[in-house]
PLY file of the C-alpha trace (Angstrom):
ply
format ascii 1.0
element vertex 590
property float x
property float y
property float z
element edge 589
property int vertex1
property int vertex2
end_header
-9.47 9.54 18.17
-10.95 6.40 16.45
-10.00 4.18 13.55
-11.13 2.30 10.89
-10.87 -1.48 10.43
-11.72 -2.32 6.88
-14.04 -5.62 6.96
-15.80 -6.48 3.45
-20.12 -7.26 4.70
-19.27 -5.64 7.99
-17.56 -9.31 9.39
-14.42 -9.85 7.84
-11.70 -8.03 8.26
-8.09 -8.44 6.63
-5.25 -10.77 7.25
-1.76 -9.99 8.90
0.59 -10.93 5.84
3.70 -12.65 7.18
7.15 -12.86 4.95
6.03 -16.52 4.08
3.84 -18.28 1.96
1.20 -19.06 5.24
0.11 -16.87 7.67
-2.32 -16.90 10.25
-5.58 -14.51 10.01
-7.13 -14.87 13.97
-8.24 -10.98 13.54
-11.42 -9.26 15.16
-13.12 -10.02 12.26
-12.18 -13.38 10.71
-12.37 -16.89 12.40
-8.82 -17.67 13.51
-6.92 -20.43 11.39
-4.01 -20.50 9.22
-4.28 -20.28 5.46
-2.07 -22.38 2.89
-1.53 -22.02 -0.44
-0.76 -24.30 -3.08
1.85 -24.33 -5.85
1.53 -20.82 -8.29
-1.02 -20.29 -9.59
-1.97 -17.15 -11.28
-1.14 -15.81 -14.07
0.16 -12.06 -13.88
1.82 -8.89 -16.34
3.77 -6.32 -14.48
4.42 -4.61 -17.40
5.37 -0.71 -16.77
3.12 2.42 -17.59
4.24 5.46 -16.02
0.54 8.21 -15.87
1.70 10.65 -13.20
3.44 12.50 -15.23
3.41 15.66 -13.29
5.34 13.91 -10.73
8.02 11.73 -11.16
11.04 13.53 -9.05
11.95 10.08 -8.13
11.56 7.21 -9.74
11.63 4.07 -7.22
12.11 1.70 -10.33
11.40 1.55 -13.45
11.67 -2.10 -14.10
14.80 -1.88 -16.95
15.62 -5.13 -14.90
14.13 -7.40 -12.62
16.22 -5.88 -9.69
17.49 -8.16 -6.43
17.78 -6.49 -3.05
20.50 -6.51 -1.14
19.77 -10.43 0.80
22.33 -11.54 -2.06
23.11 -14.98 -0.47
20.72 -16.69 -3.44
21.37 -14.45 -6.28
20.97 -17.46 -8.60
17.24 -17.34 -7.63
16.79 -13.59 -8.88
18.90 -12.49 -11.08
18.60 -9.37 -14.11
15.49 -11.71 -15.88
13.56 -13.62 -13.86
12.57 -15.25 -10.00
13.08 -18.68 -9.22
9.63 -20.47 -8.47
10.46 -21.27 -5.06
12.57 -18.24 -3.86
11.86 -14.87 -3.42
14.29 -13.97 -0.11
16.09 -11.68 -2.67
13.79 -10.37 -5.24
12.52 -6.98 -4.91
9.82 -7.26 -6.59
8.59 -11.04 -6.08
5.15 -12.89 -6.46
4.95 -14.23 -3.50
2.53 -17.36 -2.42
0.87 -15.11 0.37
-0.16 -12.72 -2.33
-0.74 -14.58 -5.38
0.98 -17.03 -5.70
2.77 -15.33 -8.44
6.18 -15.99 -10.26
7.76 -12.87 -11.55
10.53 -11.97 -14.58
11.83 -8.93 -16.18
11.52 -10.08 -20.13
11.82 -6.75 -21.64
12.78 -3.95 -20.67
10.32 -1.71 -19.15
7.70 -4.69 -18.32
7.65 -6.71 -15.21
6.25 -10.48 -16.08
4.79 -12.10 -13.08
2.83 -15.56 -13.60
1.47 -18.89 -12.11
0.08 -22.32 -13.09
-3.73 -21.91 -13.63
-5.71 -21.64 -10.03
-7.30 -19.93 -7.77
-5.78 -17.38 -5.25
-7.77 -17.66 -1.92
-6.41 -13.96 -1.18
-6.22 -12.31 -4.68
-3.97 -11.62 -6.93
-0.49 -9.72 -5.39
2.64 -8.92 -4.84
5.18 -7.28 -2.71
8.02 -4.17 -2.43
10.52 -7.14 -1.12
13.83 -4.93 0.82
14.51 -7.79 3.40
18.31 -7.65 4.18
18.82 -10.18 6.74
21.91 -11.78 8.32
23.22 -13.38 11.28
22.35 -10.29 13.43
19.02 -9.36 11.83
17.13 -8.21 9.35
14.94 -5.02 9.50
17.81 -2.59 11.47
19.74 -2.69 8.28
19.14 1.09 5.99
19.74 -1.55 3.55
16.11 -3.05 4.40
14.24 0.91 3.85
12.49 0.97 0.72
14.46 4.60 -0.36
17.76 2.86 -0.29
16.87 1.24 -3.87
15.85 4.39 -5.54
16.63 3.98 -8.56
16.82 7.96 -10.31
15.93 11.00 -8.54
17.26 13.01 -4.65
15.46 10.99 -1.80
13.46 13.77 -0.22
12.14 12.35 3.53
9.34 14.58 3.23
7.90 12.51 0.36
4.20 12.74 0.85
3.04 11.19 -2.39
3.57 7.75 -3.82
2.42 7.20 -7.62
1.66 4.20 -10.03
-0.90 3.04 -11.73
-2.55 -0.79 -12.70
-4.78 -2.53 -15.06
-6.52 -5.73 -14.93
-7.85 -8.48 -17.47
-11.00 -8.76 -15.50
-13.17 -5.70 -14.63
-13.36 -4.67 -10.44
-16.53 -3.79 -8.88
-16.68 -1.18 -6.01
-17.52 -2.42 -2.93
-20.44 -0.55 -1.08
-20.69 1.06 2.26
-17.21 2.72 2.57
-15.74 -0.50 2.51
-12.71 -0.98 0.37
-11.37 -4.07 -1.91
-8.02 -3.54 -2.17
-5.38 -2.99 0.64
-1.81 -1.28 0.63
-0.13 -2.81 3.77
3.35 -0.49 4.40
5.61 -1.21 7.79
6.51 1.92 8.78
9.83 2.15 11.60
12.65 4.05 12.44
16.40 3.08 11.22
18.49 1.74 13.41
18.55 -1.11 16.73
15.02 -0.18 18.22
14.11 -1.20 22.12
10.65 -1.91 20.84
9.44 -1.80 17.46
6.42 -3.88 15.83
5.68 -6.91 13.43
9.30 -8.52 14.94
11.46 -5.58 13.63
10.05 -4.38 10.33
7.87 -2.04 11.58
4.31 -0.65 12.02
1.47 -2.52 9.84
-0.81 0.01 8.41
-3.43 -0.44 5.98
-3.98 2.02 3.07
-7.34 1.56 1.52
-7.98 1.78 -2.29
-11.72 1.25 -3.89
-11.95 2.12 -7.13
-14.00 0.08 -9.87
-12.33 -0.48 -12.66
-13.04 -1.76 -16.32
-11.41 -4.69 -18.13
-7.77 -3.06 -19.73
-8.62 -0.27 -18.43
-5.30 1.61 -16.73
-6.33 2.80 -12.80
-4.39 5.37 -11.96
-3.51 5.16 -7.94
-1.82 7.70 -6.05
-1.30 7.60 -2.36
-0.35 9.78 0.66
0.66 9.37 3.99
-2.91 9.44 5.96
-3.54 5.81 6.79
-7.09 3.98 6.90
-5.72 1.80 9.88
-3.13 0.08 12.19
-3.28 -3.41 12.85
-4.16 -4.87 15.69
-5.42 -1.12 17.13
-8.89 0.01 18.15
-10.73 -0.10 14.75
-12.34 3.42 15.15
-9.76 5.67 15.24
-8.45 8.89 12.67
-4.85 8.46 12.57
-2.73 11.82 12.25
-1.58 12.66 8.89
2.27 11.05 8.74
1.49 8.83 11.75
5.02 7.59 12.69
6.36 11.37 12.53
3.30 13.05 14.64
2.67 10.14 16.93
5.41 7.59 17.02
5.09 4.37 18.96
8.07 2.69 18.21
11.35 2.91 20.78
14.46 3.12 18.69
17.63 2.46 21.44
18.85 6.15 20.42
17.54 8.99 18.26
14.66 10.25 17.54
11.36 7.82 17.58
9.83 10.14 14.62
9.98 8.88 11.54
8.32 10.59 8.44
5.68 7.71 6.40
7.56 6.85 2.99
11.04 7.94 4.59
10.48 5.01 7.43
8.78 2.37 4.46
10.88 -1.45 4.99
8.18 -2.94 2.53
4.75 -2.96 1.41
2.38 -5.19 -0.97
-0.31 -5.11 -2.80
-2.92 -6.79 -1.53
-7.14 -7.23 -3.26
-8.25 -9.35 -0.32
-11.78 -8.34 -0.85
-12.97 -8.29 -4.97
-13.95 -11.65 -5.22
-12.71 -11.13 -9.72
-9.77 -11.01 -8.70
-9.71 -14.35 -6.99
-9.30 -16.35 -10.53
-7.19 -18.06 -12.43
-5.28 -16.42 -15.80
-5.59 -13.17 -14.31
-4.02 -10.49 -15.77
-2.50 -7.20 -13.95
-0.08 -4.87 -15.29
1.59 -1.88 -13.11
3.13 1.25 -13.85
6.48 2.58 -12.66
6.68 3.46 -8.42
7.45 7.01 -8.22
7.53 9.45 -5.09
7.09 13.15 -4.70
6.38 15.52 -2.12
3.44 17.86 -2.59
2.08 20.74 -0.86
-1.63 22.99 -0.02
-3.79 19.52 -0.60
-6.00 18.64 2.26
-4.58 14.82 2.86
-6.86 14.28 6.23
-10.05 14.59 4.22
-8.55 13.19 0.64
-6.64 10.15 1.21
-5.57 7.66 -0.92
-7.40 8.38 -4.58
-7.65 5.99 -7.06
-9.40 6.55 -10.65
-10.00 5.52 -14.21
-12.15 5.89 -17.09
-15.17 3.70 -18.04
-15.23 3.39 -21.92
-18.55 1.30 -21.51
-20.51 4.50 -19.84
-18.91 7.33 -20.70
-17.33 8.69 -17.61
-14.78 8.99 -15.12
-14.85 6.77 -11.51
-13.08 7.93 -8.54
-12.48 6.88 -4.82
-10.39 8.31 -2.00
-10.68 7.73 1.90
-12.36 10.52 3.73
-12.23 10.65 7.63
-13.91 8.61 9.52
-17.15 9.29 12.17
-18.51 12.62 10.94
-21.87 13.24 11.53
-23.89 13.66 8.27
-20.54 12.79 6.73
-18.24 15.44 4.40
-19.65 15.95 1.46
-16.82 17.05 -1.35
-16.95 19.31 -4.35
-15.78 18.08 -7.37
-14.63 19.71 -10.94
-12.56 18.67 -14.14
-10.28 20.05 -16.20
-7.67 18.81 -18.89
-5.51 21.13 -17.32
-3.87 21.55 -13.80
-6.61 23.84 -11.67
-4.15 24.03 -8.98
-2.31 26.20 -11.90
-5.24 27.77 -13.73
-7.48 27.76 -10.37
-10.59 26.42 -9.13
-12.63 28.29 -10.79
-11.19 27.07 -14.21
-12.37 23.86 -14.46
-16.22 22.22 -15.00
-17.90 21.91 -11.87
-18.87 18.04 -11.48
-21.14 18.24 -8.70
-20.78 16.67 -4.91
-20.69 13.31 -3.21
-20.86 12.77 0.28
-19.23 10.14 2.71
-20.89 7.71 5.14
-22.50 9.34 8.30
-20.72 8.59 11.26
-19.28 5.48 10.28
-15.57 3.61 10.40
-15.83 2.50 6.98
-14.03 5.53 4.46
-14.05 5.27 1.40
-15.74 7.75 -1.29
-17.03 7.04 -5.04
-17.62 9.28 -7.31
-18.93 9.52 -11.16
-18.59 12.05 -13.01
-20.91 13.76 -15.23
-20.64 11.63 -19.06
-17.78 13.31 -20.79
-15.66 11.27 -23.33
-11.87 10.15 -22.65
-9.08 12.98 -22.52
-5.23 12.02 -22.71
-4.99 13.39 -19.52
-7.80 14.56 -16.78
-7.54 16.71 -13.98
-10.05 16.10 -11.38
-10.16 18.67 -8.47
-11.75 17.64 -4.86
-12.61 19.79 -1.70
-13.81 18.90 1.05
-16.19 21.03 3.26
-14.70 20.26 6.70
-17.37 19.29 9.54
-17.10 21.57 12.77
-17.26 19.92 15.76
-17.99 21.95 18.55
-17.27 26.28 19.16
-15.63 28.70 21.55
-15.70 32.32 21.99
-12.30 33.64 23.02
-12.75 37.26 21.52
-13.29 35.79 18.47
-15.25 33.02 17.11
-12.95 29.22 17.00
-13.89 26.27 14.98
-12.95 22.92 15.86
-12.76 20.09 13.25
-13.06 16.81 13.71
-9.80 15.61 12.78
-7.06 18.20 12.09
-7.06 21.13 9.17
-5.23 21.64 6.19
-5.37 25.77 6.85
-2.85 28.04 7.07
-3.01 31.67 8.27
-4.45 33.85 5.86
-6.74 31.89 4.01
-10.08 32.78 2.51
-12.87 30.42 4.08
-16.81 30.28 4.04
-18.89 29.09 6.71
-21.98 27.58 6.98
-24.80 26.25 9.24
-22.41 27.51 12.64
-24.32 31.26 13.69
-25.29 34.11 11.97
-21.88 35.65 13.81
-19.96 32.97 11.72
-21.60 32.42 8.55
-20.05 33.71 5.05
-16.97 34.56 4.18
-13.90 35.08 6.16
-9.83 34.85 6.60
-8.66 32.98 9.29
-5.66 32.38 11.55
-4.44 29.15 12.89
-4.91 28.65 16.88
-3.66 24.99 16.51
-3.92 21.75 13.91
-8.10 20.97 14.86
-8.29 24.90 15.63
-9.02 28.18 13.46
-10.76 31.49 14.34
-12.77 33.22 12.51
-10.59 36.80 11.88
-12.93 40.17 12.86
-15.66 37.87 14.50
-16.93 38.60 18.02
-20.30 37.87 19.94
-22.42 35.18 20.95
-22.61 32.31 19.10
-24.85 29.38 19.50
-23.81 25.40 17.58
-25.21 22.46 17.78
-24.14 20.29 14.51
-23.72 20.54 10.84
-21.73 23.64 10.42
-18.97 23.23 7.82
-15.83 24.91 6.94
-15.20 25.19 3.06
-11.63 27.01 1.42
-12.09 29.62 -1.07
-8.38 30.58 -2.39
-8.54 29.32 -5.61
-5.28 27.71 -7.08
-4.62 25.75 -3.17
-6.98 23.77 -0.14
-8.14 21.08 -2.57
-6.75 17.93 -3.88
-5.81 17.57 -7.82
-5.93 14.08 -9.13
-4.77 13.36 -12.41
-5.88 10.03 -14.69
-4.06 9.42 -17.91
-0.39 11.31 -18.91
2.71 10.01 -20.32
5.88 9.55 -18.83
7.84 12.76 -17.86
11.76 13.86 -18.70
13.21 12.11 -15.12
10.97 8.48 -16.59
12.32 5.90 -18.28
12.01 6.65 -22.24
8.83 6.44 -23.71
9.20 3.45 -25.56
9.76 1.08 -22.52
6.22 2.15 -21.61
3.14 0.80 -22.86
0.74 4.10 -23.71
-2.76 4.04 -21.68
-5.47 1.57 -22.82
-2.57 -0.60 -24.33
-2.50 -4.10 -24.22
1.45 -5.20 -24.12
1.25 -9.09 -25.11
1.44 -11.63 -22.15
4.09 -13.07 -21.97
4.53 -16.59 -19.19
7.91 -17.71 -17.35
8.30 -21.53 -17.05
8.16 -22.70 -13.55
10.95 -25.01 -12.31
10.57 -28.51 -11.66
11.31 -28.01 -8.41
8.09 -26.61 -7.29
8.83 -25.74 -3.29
7.37 -24.07 -0.85
8.36 -23.14 2.62
6.69 -21.62 4.91
6.26 -19.62 7.55
9.20 -17.91 6.48
10.53 -16.10 9.04
9.27 -18.36 11.71
8.39 -15.92 14.37
7.86 -17.21 17.90
5.58 -14.52 18.83
3.42 -15.25 16.00
4.25 -19.53 15.51
5.52 -20.57 19.10
2.18 -22.83 19.24
3.69 -24.95 15.94
8.20 -25.04 16.29
8.52 -25.71 12.96
8.91 -24.86 9.20
7.62 -26.99 6.54
9.15 -27.78 3.26
6.53 -28.91 0.63
6.03 -29.74 -2.52
9.05 -32.44 -2.12
9.53 -35.40 -4.35
10.83 -39.04 -3.72
14.59 -38.97 -2.71
14.50 -35.25 -1.34
17.84 -33.96 0.33
17.77 -31.10 2.78
21.05 -29.66 4.11
20.53 -26.65 6.57
23.73 -24.22 7.16
24.32 -20.85 8.77
24.98 -18.22 6.77
28.87 -18.17 7.21
28.64 -22.18 6.23
27.63 -24.42 8.98
26.53 -27.44 8.92
22.65 -27.21 11.12
20.49 -30.23 9.90
19.95 -32.59 7.15
16.30 -34.27 6.21
15.90 -37.14 3.66
12.49 -38.14 2.45
10.04 -39.72 0.11
7.02 -37.75 1.42
5.91 -34.93 -0.06
6.40 -32.30 2.76
8.61 -32.68 5.97
9.12 -30.57 9.13
12.23 -29.15 10.29
11.72 -28.72 14.39
14.34 -25.92 14.42
16.58 -28.14 15.93
20.09 -29.04 14.58
21.78 -32.59 14.06
22.16 -32.95 18.08
18.22 -32.16 19.13
19.54 -28.53 19.76
17.37 -25.89 18.79
18.85 -23.37 16.87
18.86 -19.32 17.47
17.49 -16.38 16.19
18.95 -15.82 12.74
19.32 -16.80 9.01
19.76 -20.26 7.27
20.14 -21.35 3.90
19.02 -24.42 2.53
19.69 -26.54 -0.21
16.93 -29.14 -1.63
18.24 -31.78 -3.73
15.93 -34.16 -5.48
16.53 -37.60 -6.66
17.70 -36.60 -10.40
19.84 -33.92 -8.89
17.16 -30.90 -9.68
18.70 -28.27 -6.69
16.49 -25.23 -5.06
18.50 -23.07 -2.73
17.21 -20.19 0.01
16.84 -18.92 3.12
14.70 -19.10 5.66
15.01 -16.41 9.29
14.12 -17.76 12.44
12.91 -14.94 14.73
13.06 -15.41 18.93
0 1
1 2
2 3
3 4
4 5
5 6
6 7
7 8
8 9
9 10
10 11
11 12
12 13
13 14
14 15
15 16
16 17
17 18
18 19
19 20
20 21
21 22
22 23
23 24
24 25
25 26
26 27
27 28
28 29
29 30
30 31
31 32
32 33
33 34
34 35
35 36
36 37
37 38
38 39
39 40
40 41
41 42
42 43
43 44
44 45
45 46
46 47
47 48
48 49
49 50
50 51
51 52
52 53
53 54
54 55
55 56
56 57
57 58
58 59
59 60
60 61
61 62
62 63
63 64
64 65
65 66
66 67
67 68
68 69
69 70
70 71
71 72
72 73
73 74
74 75
75 76
76 77
77 78
78 79
79 80
80 81
81 82
82 83
83 84
84 85
85 86
86 87
87 88
88 89
89 90
90 91
91 92
92 93
93 94
94 95
95 96
96 97
97 98
98 99
99 100
100 101
101 102
102 103
103 104
104 105
105 106
106 107
107 108
108 109
109 110
110 111
111 112
112 113
113 114
114 115
115 116
116 117
117 118
118 119
119 120
120 121
121 122
122 123
123 124
124 125
125 126
126 127
127 128
128 129
129 130
130 131
131 132
132 133
133 134
134 135
135 136
136 137
137 138
138 139
139 140
140 141
141 142
142 143
143 144
144 145
145 146
146 147
147 148
148 149
149 150
150 151
151 152
152 153
153 154
154 155
155 156
156 157
157 158
158 159
159 160
160 161
161 162
162 163
163 164
164 165
165 166
166 167
167 168
168 169
169 170
170 171
171 172
172 173
173 174
174 175
175 176
176 177
177 178
178 179
179 180
180 181
181 182
182 183
183 184
184 185
185 186
186 187
187 188
188 189
189 190
190 191
191 192
192 193
193 194
194 195
195 196
196 197
197 198
198 199
199 200
200 201
201 202
202 203
203 204
204 205
205 206
206 207
207 208
208 209
209 210
210 211
211 212
212 213
213 214
214 215
215 216
216 217
217 218
218 219
219 220
220 221
221 222
222 223
223 224
224 225
225 226
226 227
227 228
228 229
229 230
230 231
231 232
232 233
233 234
234 235
235 236
236 237
237 238
238 239
239 240
240 241
241 242
242 243
243 244
244 245
245 246
246 247
247 248
248 249
249 250
250 251
251 252
252 253
253 254
254 255
255 256
256 257
257 258
258 259
259 260
260 261
261 262
262 263
263 264
264 265
265 266
266 267
267 268
268 269
269 270
270 271
271 272
272 273
273 274
274 275
275 276
276 277
277 278
278 279
279 280
280 281
281 282
282 283
283 284
284 285
285 286
286 287
287 288
288 289
289 290
290 291
291 292
292 293
293 294
294 295
295 296
296 297
297 298
298 299
299 300
300 301
301 302
302 303
303 304
304 305
305 306
306 307
307 308
308 309
309 310
310 311
311 312
312 313
313 314
314 315
315 316
316 317
317 318
318 319
319 320
320 321
321 322
322 323
323 324
324 325
325 326
326 327
327 328
328 329
329 330
330 331
331 332
332 333
333 334
334 335
335 336
336 337
337 338
338 339
339 340
340 341
341 342
342 343
343 344
344 345
345 346
346 347
347 348
348 349
349 350
350 351
351 352
352 353
353 354
354 355
355 356
356 357
357 358
358 359
359 360
360 361
361 362
362 363
363 364
364 365
365 366
366 367
367 368
368 369
369 370
370 371
371 372
372 373
373 374
374 375
375 376
376 377
377 378
378 379
379 380
380 381
381 382
382 383
383 384
384 385
385 386
386 387
387 388
388 389
389 390
390 391
391 392
392 393
393 394
394 395
395 396
396 397
397 398
398 399
399 400
400 401
401 402
402 403
403 404
404 405
405 406
406 407
407 408
408 409
409 410
410 411
411 412
412 413
413 414
414 415
415 416
416 417
417 418
418 419
419 420
420 421
421 422
422 423
423 424
424 425
425 426
426 427
427 428
428 429
429 430
430 431
431 432
432 433
433 434
434 435
435 436
436 437
437 438
438 439
439 440
440 441
441 442
442 443
443 444
444 445
445 446
446 447
447 448
448 449
449 450
450 451
451 452
452 453
453 454
454 455
455 456
456 457
457 458
458 459
459 460
460 461
461 462
462 463
463 464
464 465
465 466
466 467
467 468
468 469
469 470
470 471
471 472
472 473
473 474
474 475
475 476
476 477
477 478
478 479
479 480
480 481
481 482
482 483
483 484
484 485
485 486
486 487
487 488
488 489
489 490
490 491
491 492
492 493
493 494
494 495
495 496
496 497
497 498
498 499
499 500
500 501
501 502
502 503
503 504
504 505
505 506
506 507
507 508
508 509
509 510
510 511
511 512
512 513
513 514
514 515
515 516
516 517
517 518
518 519
519 520
520 521
521 522
522 523
523 524
524 525
525 526
526 527
527 528
528 529
529 530
530 531
531 532
532 533
533 534
534 535
535 536
536 537
537 538
538 539
539 540
540 541
541 542
542 543
543 544
544 545
545 546
546 547
547 548
548 549
549 550
550 551
551 552
552 553
553 554
554 555
555 556
556 557
557 558
558 559
559 560
560 561
561 562
562 563
563 564
564 565
565 566
566 567
567 568
568 569
569 570
570 571
571 572
572 573
573 574
574 575
575 576
576 577
577 578
578 579
579 580
580 581
581 582
582 583
583 584
584 585
585 586
586 587
587 588
588 589
C-alpha cells in the first residue's frame, strides 16, 4: 500500500496545524521551524449558500446564529453573533490565527462573516470546525468533542459518506499542475471514549483530503468530500489508504470497545487550509462558504473518484472539475465524463452528453485530476458523471479468469463490465463475481490468459458505478429557507467586525509535551503597558499572576510556588491599565 504526501513543486509538505496560534512545521518536505502569526490580518465573509440540494439529509450547520461549542467557560467571547478577536476556544466555527488569521461573526442570520485587519496571512485564508470540549480530565474523550454532536437538523447516520459545502472567494485561484493540490481539508478521526493509544494528543488520526479546482473570482465552487483520504500525517507518503480508513484499517486503541469507527462518525474537528494557493495569501480577501451538510450514497467508485470540487468559468464558457484518483497506477487512471442538466443516476449514463475523457498522473503519488468540459452555457444545475477505467494489476486463472485491481474495486456480483487489453479470453463484455475487495472473476470465462500490463475494467451498468457530481442548485426542504442564503453567483455585502482593543494571542494552545517539550512555556502576546494576567484552574483556584509592561510575556507552566502545573485546562484573565479584560482558556497536555 502506498500513500501520497502532497507537496507543492515536489518539495513542500503541508504543516501539521495545532489548535493554537503557532505550530511546528518540521515535516519531511518543509524545513523545521516555528511559524507565528501577527494580529488578525485578513477579511473574510463566510455567507451561506446551499448548493447540494439533493443531499441535505443532515444539516451540520445553517449558520442561523454564531454557535458555541460545548467548551462553555468563556461564553462572553463567543455569543450568538460574534467571536472575540483574542478568543476562539468555545466558538464552533472560528477563524483562528494559524489558519487566517480571521475573526468571525453572524451579523445576519444565514451568513457567517469573518474578518481581520489588513495583512498577508502566511498560510492562506482558513477556518476551523472547532468541537473542542475540555475539562480538567481532558478534551477529546467527551462525546461533545465529536462533529455529530453538533448536528443542527436531521437524523445522524454513522455510515454517512458524503460531506457537502460550497465556497467562493473574491480572487481567482489557479489549479496546481502535476497532480498536486492547493487546498487541504485536515480532519481528525478517532473512536469515542478513553483511549489506550490515540494520535494528536487525543484529537485522533490527522488525515488530509485534497482539493484542486480552479475558480474564478466570486464564482461558487461546489465541494463533495467522501471517506477516501489522500494522506495520513506522519506516515509513508505513497500509501493508498482504504476507503473509510479507521473502519477498514483502524490505527488507534480504545481503553474498551472496538477500535473501528466510521470516518465522519469519528470526526472530532477539521480545518479548511489553502496552504498552497498564493492567491489566498493576500490582505482584504473575502470568501463565502455554504452550509455544511452530510448524506449517505451508494453505487459510486469512491476509491477512484474522491473529494470532488467544481465550478463554472464564465470567462471561458466551460465547467472546471477536480477530483483525486488512486496513487501509483502505471499509465494513470483514465476517466470517461458525461454531463446533463438532470441526474444520470436517475436517467442513466446514456442520457448524458459525452464530454470526453481525462487521464491521471503516471505512477505518481500526486492524485489530483483536473477536467475541463467542452464549451457549454451555464445551467442552473449541471450534473457530471465520472466513470473510471480501473487498471488491472494482475490476473490468475482458477477455473475462470480472475482480475486483480490496484486498489479496492467498487463492483457487486452480477455487475456488467467491459474488459480491454488483458487477453483474448478476457476482453469484451462480461458479468462478474466478486472474490474479494481487489479481485473479481469474469463469469463464463476459462482457458489460458497471458497478461503483462495496460488492461482495464470499465463498469457499464447504466445507473450506477460512476460518480455523479452536481454544480449549482437550490436549497432542499431540509435546508434553511432560501431567503437565508444568497443564490448562486450573487455577491452578499461584506460586513466588517470591529476587533477589540485587546488583540491578544496566546500560543501554543494547547501546549503539548510531545510537540513543545523543548519550549516549556505558553506566550501571551499583543499586550500593553501595565497588563496583569491571572491564571486559574477551571474550579477557580488561583495558579499564577503575571505582570508586565512588555508586549509579550511567557508563562513557564508553573504556579506561584514554582511547581510545575499538571495536565489540564486553565482559565486566564488579562486586564490592561484601562481596565479592559480578555478571558480565555489554555490547555496543557503532558
